[in-house]
C-alpha positions in Angstrom: 34.5 60.9 37.4 33.8 61.1 33.6 32.9 63.7 31.0 35.0 66.2 32.3 38.1 67.5 30.4 40.8 69.8 32.2 42.8 72.1 30.2 45.8 74.1 31.5 45.3 77.9 30.7 49.1 78.4 29.9 49.0 75.8 27.1 45.5 77.3 25.8 47.3 80.7 25.4 49.9 79.3 23.7 47.9 77.5 21.2 45.0 80.1 20.6 46.8 83.2 21.4 46.2 85.6 24.4 43.4 87.8 22.7 41.4 84.5 21.7 41.9 82.9 25.3 40.6 86.1 27.0 37.8 86.1 24.8 36.8 82.6 25.7 37.1 83.6 29.5 35.2 86.3 29.3 32.0 84.2 29.2 32.4 83.2 32.6 30.0 84.3 35.1 30.2 83.7 39.1 27.7 85.9 40.7 28.3 84.1 44.0 31.8 85.3 44.3 33.0 88.3 42.6 36.5 87.5 43.4 36.2 84.2 41.7 34.8 85.9 38.4 37.2 88.6 38.3 40.4 86.3 38.7 39.4 84.1 35.9 38.4 87.0 33.5 40.8 89.5 34.6 43.9 88.0 36.2 44.3 84.2 35.3 46.2 84.8 32.0 48.6 87.1 33.5 49.4 85.1 36.6 49.8 82.1 34.3 52.3 83.9 32.1 54.4 85.1 35.3 54.1 81.6 36.7 52.5 82.9 39.9 49.9 80.2 39.8 48.2 77.8 37.1 45.0 77.9 36.2 43.0 74.7 34.9 39.7 75.1 33.1 37.2 72.2 33.2 35.3 71.7 30.1 31.8 69.5 30.0 29.5 68.6 27.1 26.5 70.5 26.9 24.3 70.1 23.7 27.0 68.8 22.0 29.2 71.6 22.5 32.3 72.0 25.0 31.5 74.4 27.5 33.4 76.0 30.4 31.8 74.5 33.6 34.3 75.7 36.0 37.7 76.2 36.8 40.5 75.8 39.6 43.9 77.6 40.2 46.9 76.1 42.0 50.0 78.0 43.6 52.8 76.2 45.5 53.2 77.9 48.9 54.8 77.3 52.2 52.7 77.0 55.2 53.2 76.7 58.9 50.9 74.5 61.0 50.7 74.4 64.5 51.0 70.8 65.9 48.0 71.3 68.6 45.7 72.2 65.4 46.0 68.6 64.2 44.9 65.3 65.3 47.5 62.8 66.4 47.2 60.8 63.3 47.3 63.9 61.0 50.3 65.4 62.7 52.0 62.0 62.4 51.3 61.9 58.5 52.5 65.7 57.9 55.5 64.8 59.9 57.0 62.9 57.0 56.8 66.0 54.5 57.5 68.5 56.8 60.3 70.5 59.2 59.3 70.7 62.8 60.3 73.5 65.1 59.9 72.4 68.8 60.1 76.1 69.9 57.1 77.0 68.3 55.6 73.7 68.0 54.6 74.3 64.4 55.4 72.2 61.1 56.6 74.0 58.1 55.9 72.3 54.9 55.6 73.4 51.0 51.7 72.6 49.9 49.9 73.6 46.8 47.1 76.1 47.4 43.8 75.7 45.8 43.9 79.5 45.5 40.5 79.8 43.2 37.8 77.4 42.6 34.5 78.3 40.9 31.7 77.1 38.6 30.4 79.0 35.5 26.9 80.2 36.1 26.4 81.6 32.5 23.4 80.1 31.2 22.8 77.6 33.8 26.2 76.0 33.1 26.9 75.6 36.7 24.3 72.4 36.6 27.0 70.6 34.5 28.8 69.8 37.5 28.8 69.7 41.5 31.2 71.8 43.7 32.3 68.5 45.2 33.2 67.3 41.7 35.0 70.6 40.7 37.0 70.1 44.2 37.9 66.5 43.6 39.1 67.3 40.2 41.5 69.9 41.8 42.8 67.5 44.4 43.3 65.0 41.8 45.6 67.3 39.9 47.4 68.1 43.3 47.9 64.2 43.8 49.4 63.9 40.1 51.7 66.7 40.6 53.1 65.5 44.3 53.4 62.0 42.5 56.4 63.8 40.8 57.5 66.2 43.4 56.4 64.6 46.6 54.0 65.8 49.3 50.8 64.7 50.5 49.1 68.0 51.5 47.0 70.8 49.8 45.3 73.5 51.4 42.5 76.2 50.6 41.8 79.7 52.2 38.1 80.8 52.4 35.8 83.2 54.1 34.5 82.6 57.3 31.1 81.6 56.2 29.5 78.5 57.5 28.4 77.2 54.1 32.0 77.3 53.1 33.5 75.8 56.1 31.1 73.0 56.0 31.8 72.4 52.2 35.4 71.9 52.7 34.9 70.0 55.7 32.6 67.4 54.1 35.4 67.0 51.5 38.0 66.2 54.1 39.7 69.5 54.8 40.3 70.6 58.4 40.9 74.1 59.7 44.6 75.0 61.0 44.8 78.5 61.2 43.6 82.1 59.9 45.5 84.5 57.8 44.8 88.4 57.9 43.9 89.7 54.7 46.6 91.6 52.7 46.1 95.2 51.6 44.8 94.5 48.3 42.5 91.7 49.0 39.2 93.7 49.0 35.6 92.7 48.7 36.0 89.9 51.0 33.8 89.4 54.2 35.8 90.1 57.4 39.4 90.8 57.8 40.9 87.2 57.6 40.7 83.8 55.8 40.3 80.6 57.4 42.9 78.1 56.2 42.1 74.6 55.8 44.2 71.5 54.8 43.7 68.0 53.5 46.0 64.9 53.4 45.7 63.5 50.1 46.1 59.4 50.2 
């Protein structure tokens, strides 16, 4: 995959300053998902400063200018995965990086959460990359991080919508659980999120 440049938001703030960075982020638009847009334009800088998560901005060239094509946000989390929700081969792979509790028949492991993933729809810039390409960039970043820290698993949490489930499934993710929404998680369909994980080769 060529033609994209991935920039860490925290480093951008250090180089350009917070005010200029927020000005650049304000042009981002994602009408398909209000939460994705609001996080990027309103919360991403603060979350990066507090190291709650790290946002990575994907730039692509458009008419001779670097434009924000999309972004993804990563956060390190611990997850519990029931053994019976995994195929036998996947359970064996995960067992190498997890602690198994036989009383609840579940694995506990540290795994990067792809917490946000969105394309920029401002002025048709969403055409600069596909969702598959954006997700691959996020998984590639996770792979590089795990090269230093260890691990082979990443996961996402998404609304229980057929198109979203199909999108992640087609990119190698499988459902392992559902998480009840927190009180501050508003504007989402339903009262839970589907959790899906991927083993990164």
